[in-house]
N, C-alpha and C positions, 0 to 999 in steps of 0.2 A: 188467847184473847177472850174477852167477855162476849156472852151471847144474851140477847134480849128477846123477850116474847111478850105479847099482850093479846088479850081478847076482849071484845065488847059485843054484847048481844042484847036483843030487845027484851027477852025474858031470861030468867036463870037457866043456864045450860048445864047439863050433867057433864063433868069434866074430869078426866084422868090424865096424868102427866108423868112420864118417865124421864127424869132429868138427865141420867147418864146417856140415854140415846140422843136426847136433844143436844147435849154438850158435844158428843162425837160428831154430830151433823156439822158443827161449825169449825172444829179444830181437832186434828189428829195428833199434832206434835206436842202442844202444851197441855192438852187434855183438861184445861180449865180447872186447875188443881187447887184454887184458893178458897173456894166456898160457893154457896148457892143460896137462893132464897125465892120464895113465891108468896104472892099476896092475893087473897080472894076477897072480893067485896061480898058482904052479907048484910042485908037490910041497911042500917046506917053505919055499920062498923066494917072494918077490914081485918081479916085474919092474916097475920104474917108468920110464916114459918121459914127459918133460915138457919144455916149452920156454916161455921168457918172451917170446913174440911172438904175433901173431894166428894163430888156427887156420886162417883161410881162405886164407892164402897161404904155408903152410909145406910144404916138401918132406918133412919128417918125418911130418906128418899124412897126406900122400898115400901115403907108404910104409906107415903103419899101416893105412890103409884097404884096402890091397891084400893084407894078411896075414890068414890064417885061424888065429888063435891059440886054442889050446884052454886053457880055464881053468874052475875051479869058482866063483871069485870075481873080480869086476871092479869097480873103482871109477874113475870118470872125473869130471873137473872142468874147466869152462871158466870162466876168471876175468875179472872186471871189477874192477880194483883200487880199494879204498876205503881200505886201510891198507898202506903199504909200496910201493916202486917196482916197476916191471916188470922184476924180476930173477929168476933161476932159484931162488934161495933162498926167494923169496916165493911161488913157484908150487906149487900143490897137485897131487897128494896129497903129504903129508909121510910120511916113513918112518923108523922107529927099530927097534932090536932090544932086547928084554929077554931075557937069557940066550940061548937058541937060537930064540926066537920073534920073527917079524917083525910089526910093528904098522904100520898105514897109516891115515891120517886125512885127511878133506877137509871143508870147512865153507862154507856159504853164509850170509852175514850180516855184521854188524858188532857187536863186543862192546866197548862203550864202558867205559873205566875198568878193563879187565882187568889192567892193569899194577899196580893197587893192590889186587888181590884177595889174600886171605890166602894166604901161601905162595908167591906168584909170584916173589919175589926169592931164594928159597932152594931151587930145584928141583934134583933129581938130573939131569934132562934140561933142557938149555938151548936156546932157539931159535937157529937159525942166521941167520934173516932177521928182518924187522921186523913181521911181521903179527900181529894179534890171534889169528888162526886157529892159527898154529903155537904161540903161547904157550898157547892153550887145550889143544892136543894135549899139550904138556909137562906141564900141570897134570893132565890125565887120566892120563898115564903115571906120574906121581909117585904116584898113588893105586892104580894096578893093579900096579905093579912088585913089591910085597911079596907079592902073591898067587901069583906065578909062581915055582915052585921047580925047580931043575935036575933033569933026568932024571925028572920026575914028570908025570903026566897034567895037562891044563889044569885050572885051578880050576873049581868047579862053575859051570854056566851061571847059576844063580840068584844066586850071589855076584857074578859079573861084572856081571850086569844091575843089581843093586842099586847098584854103584859108578857105572855109566854113567848110571843114572836120576838119582841124586843130583847128579852132575856136570852133566848136561844141565839140570836144574831150576835150579841155581845160575847157569849161564851164560845161561839165558833171561831172567834178571833184568837182564842187562847189554845185551841187544839181541837181534837175530834169531839164533837158534841152531839151524840145520839142519845136522846132523852125519851123516857116514858114517864108521864106524870098523870096521876089520877087525883082529882080534887074532891072526890065523893059524889060528883055529879057527871063528870065528863072525863074522858081519856084524851090527853094531849100527847102527841108524838112529834119529835123533831129528828129528821133524818139529815145526817151530815156526811161523814166519811168514816171508813174503818179499814183495819188491816185485813188482808186476805192471805190465805195459804195457797201457794201455787208451786207444784213440783217439789215439795219438801222445803220450800223457802217462804218467807213472809214478805209481802209487798209493802211499799209505802202506803200510808192511809189514803184511800180514795173512795169516791162515791160508787155505788149507793151504800149508805150506812144502814138503811132499813128497807124492808120490802113490805108491801101491803097486799092482802087478799080479801076481796069482798065475796063472802060466801053466799050471797043471795042467789047466785046462779047454780050453786051446788046444794042448795037447801032441800031439793027434792030427794036427796039421799037421806036415809035415816040417821046417819052419823058420818063424821069425818075422822079418819085415822091415818096417821103417818108419823114417823120419827118419834115414836113413843107417846104421841099426843092422840087423845080420843075425845071427841066432842059429840054430844047428842044435839043435833040441830033443832029438832022438834018443829020443823017447817017455819023457821023464823030468820030474820036478818041477823047476820053475824059478820064481824070484821076481825081479821087476824093481822097482827104486825109482828115481824121477826127480823133478826139480823140478816138471815139468809133464807131463801125459799125452802120450805119444808117438804114440798113435793113439786111435780112438774107441771101443775095446772093453775093458771089464774093469778099468779103473783105479779105484782107491778113494782119494779124498782123505783124508789123515790129519788128524784134528783137531789143533789146536795143542797142544803138550805131550805128544805121543805118542812113546814109545820102544818099539822093536821089536828083538827078537833073531831073526836068521834063520840057520839052519844047514842046509847041504846042500839048499838049495831049499825049505825048509819053515820057516814061521813057528813059532817055539818059545815065545816070550813076547811079551806086549804089555801095557804099563802106562802110566799117565799121570803126568806130572811135576807136574800141577796139584793 
């Protein structure tokens, strides 16, 4: 099964990440064999590194684990393919540009029949690969692109949240819709439902699809380290989002159908799609 992770912080945090350890945290049977990717925001751009091969035997993954990259926003995804082959174009996160703003998207779940969704055949942004996830991203971009105007400030957070909320609710009718979306200014997350491993078997998809951790209470510590993840807090507000809790302290399971907007390490909005 796929595993999602995101971070938002007030100031750039020094960040190291071991993808194989993270992948093992979520699944021991399938081992997330289809690919991996990670996106770091930096100034006005986003660096995306991804590979269509297992995370546990990749020299690129070992290289990333050795780097201390500073970033305010991070999105990571470890893939187990359900739609589309093990190719780079099918590997998350996906990246597009609207005017001068970089948008990044990752998804956990399967959206059945999305090809027949209204507007899917006449999009301004077209998928490069075969996945339902990338098509969902293009649908979302088609809705937000008219909101962004050249040389102007970002649209209001409330307006952007309304679009993301409606989009997520519609996608949830097609299947599991756990989304991470960064529009260059704010991290949006939608928690729905996911498959869990229990006793060597897989369950039907159920909530929670995502968990959230507000690290304000643990910022007195110089750093946070667990499951291959290491963050230098630098006494600042930080929020983490993940498919499953990465440690035993402070994680909140998000009810199915919960959309959240997170900006500079602070939760700004929370609403239900139900």
